[in-house]
N, C-alpha and C positions, 0 to 999 in steps of 0.2 A: 282645236278640236275635228275629231276625227270625223270624216264624210261616210258616213253608212253603206253598205254594199247596196251596189244596185241603184245608186242616188247621187247627188251631186254637191257642189258649193252653194245650191240655190235653195235647199233644203238648211244644211249647216248653217247659213250666215245666221238668217232669223234666231232659230236656237242658242247660237254664240251670242249674238245681241244680248238673250233676255236673260241671260248670265253675267252681263258686265255693266257696270256703274260709268257710263257714256253722257253722262248732263252736262252737256258745255263741252264737246268736244265736237272734231273733225272727222269723220268720217270717211275714208276712200275706200272705193273698190273697183276691181277689174269689169270690162265690161259685164262678164258673167254674173254677178251683182248688180247688173243695173235692171231691177223688177222692181214696180209697183208695190210690191209688198214690203218690200223690204227698207223702198225709201217711206215708206209712212211707217213702219216699225221703227228709225231712227228719231224720226220726227215725234213722236209719241212718247219716247226716250229722253227728250229734249235737248238733242244734238242735233247736228248739221250733217251734212251730208256732200261730197263730191263723188258722181258716178258716171266714168267713162262712156262716152254711148258710143258705141259702132252700129253693123249692119245687122245686130240680132234685133234689132227695131227698125227697119227698114225705112218707113216712112217719115219716122220724126229726125232719123238720122239725113236723111234725102236732105230734108225740106232745113234743117238748119246748117249740113252744108252749103248747100246753093247760098242761105241767104247771107253766111256770110262770106261768098268768094264773091258777092254783087256787092256787098258793103264793104268789103276791103278793096275790088276794084272802084268804088266811088270814095275811095278814103274817108268811110267811116261819116262822110258831111250830113249833117245834121242829125248825128245819131250819139246818142249818151252813154260812149265809150270808155271804159278803164283801159289803160294799156301798159306792158312793165315789159323788160326787154334786159335778161342777163347774158352775160358771156362768162364762161369757165373756160379754163385752159388747166389740163392735167394728164398723167401719162401723154404725152405726146400728140392729144388728140385738143382741139377744140370746140368748142360749145357755147349756140347760141339760142335759146329759147327764148321765145316772144311768146306775150299771152294777153289776148281781146277776151274782157268781159263786156257784156251786154244784159240790160234786162231781160225779162221776158217778156215785159210789157214793148219792146223795140221791137220785138220781130212780127208782131201782128197777131195771124189768125194761127196759132201753133195746133198739130198735130194732137189731138187731145191733152191738153193742157193739164184739166181738171185732175185727171188720175195720179197725177204725179203730186204729192200730198207737199205742200212747204217749196216746189220751186221758185224759184227768183231769179235765177241768174244761168244763162248760156255762155260758156269759154270754148274759147278756140286756144289751142298752143299748137306753133310752127318751132321745131326743132330741125337745127341745122347740126351737123358733125363733120369735119375736118381734120380726118385722119391723114396720117402721112403717104395711101395708096389712094384715098378714096373719100366721095362727100355724098354723105347723106339725106336728104329731109322729108321729115315724117311730121304730118297735120294730125291731132288729134282732139276731137271736141267732148265735152262736158257738161253735164248738170248739176245743180246744186243750189243747195235752198240758200247761201250767202247770199249777204247784198255783194252788187258788182262792185269787188276791188282784186284787180288784177294781181296786185304783189301780196297781197294774203291768199287768195286762190294758186297760183302760179306758185307761192311757198308749201302749201299743203299738197300739191301734187308733186313735188318735187321731191318732199319726204317718201311719198308713198314710191316713189324709181328709187329712193335709196334702199328702202325696205327688202326691194325686188336686187338693188347688185348687191350690198353688204351682207345680204342674208341669204337669199336664195341663192342667187352666181357661188358664192360664196362654198355653199355647201355642196352645189355639183362637183363645181372644179376644184374644191381642196378635201372634200370630205369623197368624192365622185359618188353623191347620196341616189344620182338617176341613175349607176351604174347598178348599183347592190342589187344583189342576189336573193338576199334574204326577203322570203314570203308567208313563209308560215304563222301559224298562231296570232299571236299577240307580237312575236317579235318585228316585223317591222316599224310599229306604232313605238316599240323600246327604243331602237334603234336611232330613229329620227328622233326622241327625245334625247338620247345620249348625247348624238350628235351636237346640238342644239345648245345644249350645257358647256360640251368641250368650246362650243363657236366663243362661247361667253367668258369662259374663265379664260380661255390666251388672247380675246380680246381687253379684259382686263390690267392682265401684267404687263406692265407698261416699263419694264427695266432691260426688256433681252429686246433692241429694237431689230429686230426681223419682222420677216414675211410670217405670215400664219402657216405654210409649210414647213420654216426654215424652225418655227419654234414648238410645231406638233413633234418634227424629229429630235428634237432636245430633248421636247417632254419624253418622249419614249425611250431617250437613253442615260438619261440624267434625274435619277433620284431625288435630287437637293429640288433640282427645276421644277420637278412634280409638284413638290410641296410647294414651293415659291408660288406656282398660279394656282394651287387648288387652294392654299394659306390666305393667297389675295383677295378671292369670293367670299370668305368667311370674315375677316376682316373688312370689308367694303360693307358686309349683312349685317355685322354686329354694329357697324359704324352709323349705317341707317336706322335700325332699332334702337340704339343711343338717343340719334336725331328726332326720330320719333317722341322718345319719353320724355324729351326735353321739352320738346314742344308741347304737348300733353300735359 
């Protein structure tokens, strides 16, 4: 959904949620979308949320951060905590992700908790990345309406960042979206749609085992391969429709 002029995601997200059937889904949103009204909208539509908590809510953020620092220093003694740890290795990088989740009731007097409809759990995620030339460490906090389950919540957060890495990062680096100078009328929105269609089409075509950039170049130079990419999408869509009809 396009963000209107002189506006931002805070007003666009509720409008988008209104269009979607999110019943039973887990909605993950970056810190800008961590708003009381958005949390209420998600709960009203019978879904759950995982909202990033940063300094745009200074009182709540400081309280949650200090509580987790104290609890971790005491090894969460006497606290009903759920913990999960994952180690991934890829692209000459090793990443360790640790997730701690605790019920809101364990924190005590949380800052204005009743304003956050459905809030049940607080989350801390620590990511340590070992690259060939450096090591980075990042700590992130979240608010969620889910039960305290570190494995489930950690998986939802991981999928959120998967969209960032597999879609947004690729659109920027491979399709040069951020460097695009198209600005007038409906052109920016139209080209954004075309880039996403192209990204999905290239990802669906699996016979040519090369990078997206190489597949793009081959599509531009080889009409037969271009037809294969496009037909792959149409075939998948026809099969999906057929499956739906059979199930109906």
